[in-house]
N, C-alpha and C positions, 0 to 999 in steps of 0.2 A: 595677573587676573585673567580669569578664562576667556578666551578670545572667542568661544561661542556664545556663552548669555551674558557675558560682560558684567556680572555682578557677583562671582564669587572668587576666591583665591583658588587658583588650579592646582589643588594636590592631587595626588595620584588617585586616591579613592574618588574625589569630584570628578577627575576625567574619565574614571572607568564607569560608575554609577550614575552620580548626580546630576552630572552635564545635561543639557537638555536633548543634545544629539546622542549621548549614551542611553538616556532614558528611552528615546525611541527605539533604539537597536533592542532593548532588552523588551519592550513592547512585543515585537515582531518573533520573539525568541518562544521556545516552548517552555522557559521558565518564567513567564510573564505572570502566569496566575499564581505560583507560588512566591511571585516578588511582592504580590500586593500586600498591604499591610507591614510590609517589613519597614521599621525605622533603623535599624542598625545597618551601616552599608560599608564597614571598613573592610578591606580587602583580606584580613587575616580571617574575620568572621564568617564571610562568604565562603572561603575554601576549605577551612575545618570544622566549623560547627553548623553551618547550614545545611549541609549535606546528612549530618548526624541528626538533625531535628526533624527534616521532611523526608519521606521515603521516596519521594519523586523526583528530587535532585540528586545529580550525579554530580561528584566533584570534579570529574573529567571534563564535563559539560560545561561547568561554570568556569574551570581554567582555559578551556578552549574560546568562548565566549568574550571572556575579558582580554585574552592575548588578541583577538580578532578587533575588539574595539581599541585597543592600544596602537594597533598596525594601524588601523584606520585613521585614528588622531593624529598621529605623526605623518601620515600621507598628505593630511590636509593642512597640518603645521607647517611641513618643510618642503612639500611639493605644492601645495595649493589644488591637491586635488580631493575633492569629495566623493564619498562613495554611498551609494544607496543603502540605508539600513537593512533590507532584504539581503543585498549582496555581503555584507557583513556578516549577518545571521548564518547566510549559506556557506561563508569563508570556513566561520566556526563549525559548520556540521561536516565541512569535508576533513578537516583536523580530525575531527572525532571519528570518521571512517579511516583514517589513518591509524588513528591510536587505538581504536577500539579492539581489545584482545578477545571479548567474548562473542564476537560474530568471525566464525571461523570459515562457513561458507552458506552460501546461498544456491538453493536449487530453485532455478526457474522454469517453469512448467510451459513449453510455448507449443503452439499447435503447428506441427510441422512434420515432414517425413523422414528426415534424418537429423544428425548432429550438423552438418553443416547448414542445412536451411534453417536451423534453430538458431544457431549462433548469427546465422547474417540478418536474421529477423529480431533478434534481440537489439543487435546494434541499430539497425533500421529504425524500428518501431519503438525503442525505447531509450537507447543510450545517446542517440544523434536528437532528440526532441530537445525543444527549448527548456524543459525542465533540468536537463543536465548542462545546459550554456555555462552556467556559472562556475561549476565543478572543472568543465573543459578549460575555461579562461584561467582558471586558478593551477591546474595541474597539467594542461597541455597535453602533449602525446602520452602522458605515464599515465593517464587516464585509462587508457585502453588496456594496459597492462595490468592495473591494478583491478579493473574489473574483470580481467579473465582469472586474476587470482583469487577473486572472492566468490565469483557467480559462475555457476554452471549451467548452460543453456541446455535444458532438457526436452527432446522431441516427445510429444505425447499429447494426449487429448482428454480432457476430466469426463467426457460422457462413457469413456470405455473402462472396463476391468483394469486394475493396477495403473490406472491413468494412463494407459495405452501405451506404458515404457517398455519396449521392446527389449533394450539392452538389461540383461540378468545381472549382470554384475554391478552396474550403476544402481539398480533397484535395490538392491542388496545393500549395497552401500549406502545409500539413502535411509533405508530401514535403519541402519546400524546408528547413523549419525544425526537425523533430523530430531529436534526437541520441539520445534514449533513450526506448525502449518497454518497458513493465511490462506486463505481461499477469496478472491475477487473475481472469479471469472464467471461472465452472465452474459445472457442477451437482455438488452434492454429496450429494444423496439417492440412497438405494441402491435405490430403487423407482421411479425415474423411467422415463419411455417411453425405449426402446432408441434410436429414431430422434432422439429428442433429445440423449441422452448422446453419441451419435457427433457430431451437428452441432456441438453446444457444446465438448465437452471434447478432441474429437480433430481433427475438421477444423477448429474454432475456432482451435486452437492453428496449425494449417497456415496459416490464413488470415493471423494475426497475423506469422508469420515471412514470408510474401510480402509484406505490406505493409511492414514493415520493411525489406525488402530494395529497397525502392523510394525509401527515405527516403535522401538524398544526404549528409548529416552524421552519420549513423548509427555511434554509437561501441559503443552496448550493447544486448541485448535480453535482459530478464528475467524469465523464467516461471515463476510460482508453482505448483507442483504439490501434489498432495495426499499426505499422509504415507502412504497405502494404496500409492503408487505403489511403496513399499518393500517390501511382502509383509508377512509376520509374522514379526519378528526380535525378539531382544533384546539388551540391551547398548547400545552405542555404534555407532549406524548411518550409515555413511558415504553421501554423497551420489555415488552411481556414475552415470555416463551409460549410457544404453541406446542401442542400434542400434534401427533402425526397425524395427517390427514385433515385437521382442523380450518375450517374457513370462518372468515369475517361475516360472511352474509349468508342467506338461506340458499341450497341446503349447507348445514352448519358441518358437514363431512363430505370429505373428497376421497374417492379410492382410486390412489395412483395407478396401482397396477391395471385396474379396470379402464383407466383413460388409456394407459401404455397400449393395452388389448385393442382398443378400439383404434387407436392411430395404426396398429399392424395391419388390422383388417382392412381399413380404408387404404392403405399403401399396397397390400396385395390385391385387392379390387383392380385399383389402377392399373397395377404391373399387369394384370389379367388382360384388361381391356387395351393395353398398349397405347396408355396415355402418354403425350409429349411431357416432357421434362417441365416446359413451363407452365403447362396444363396442371401438373402435380403440384408445382408450387402454389400455383393460384388458389386450387381446391384445399391444400393443408393450410393455407393463411385464412381461407374463410372459416374452416372448420376451428381453428384457434379462436376466433372472433366470436363464433357459436358458443362453444365451450365456455369462453369467459363470460357470457351471459349468465 
């Protein structure tokens, strides 16, 4: 009898899929949506036929999650230690990271002046955050060596040409190797300087696109935009594309280059008058609020 739900014989399939604890773990996984409506749950079907019938289902991901559930079940049964379902899913994802052959290398662009600073910031601002705590608990000190093997901290800035990458050899390597670019860099504060907003959120996206066009193996560019790009709407909001310069409210068109010229003129004017840095910051923030109206 299953010691968790107390109403079924504990077969392997029951323990891994049908048990209440197993179901909760599956609901937290990336496969939750694909599992809805599936009535056949024997292990052979899940490993061999499920991935063939659903394009979004990877056999390695199914196997990793089944193994993580089995380990969690044994730890509870024989050691009396219950694991949080989210932790079990994270353990499965850690297995995927270890066995995934398709992920050869990840180039992480970090705003920094040199390689050492970029690497330090990657560990301080990314790897040492709570998000990676579960992986660190699982892999211990070996996580750092794995990260260094798979992830390259690239010093640069998306607001500059070639993403501000100064190392020409590294840049050429990235052009040859990269097949997927994901851009999530953006300023999300509403009261930021207008020149900084234009450089990062507008010209930054343009520089990322230009860089991606130089990658010989490029298959996909993913740009993560803000929810505010859709304006103020209610209900189900579709992700519609915009033409260059199109705006949601009047006037319907925005000339980005004219806005950049306006900013440059304002900065030159402030420099000529010898304005202090805090005064420049205040004026550029006010200009951003004014142009937003």
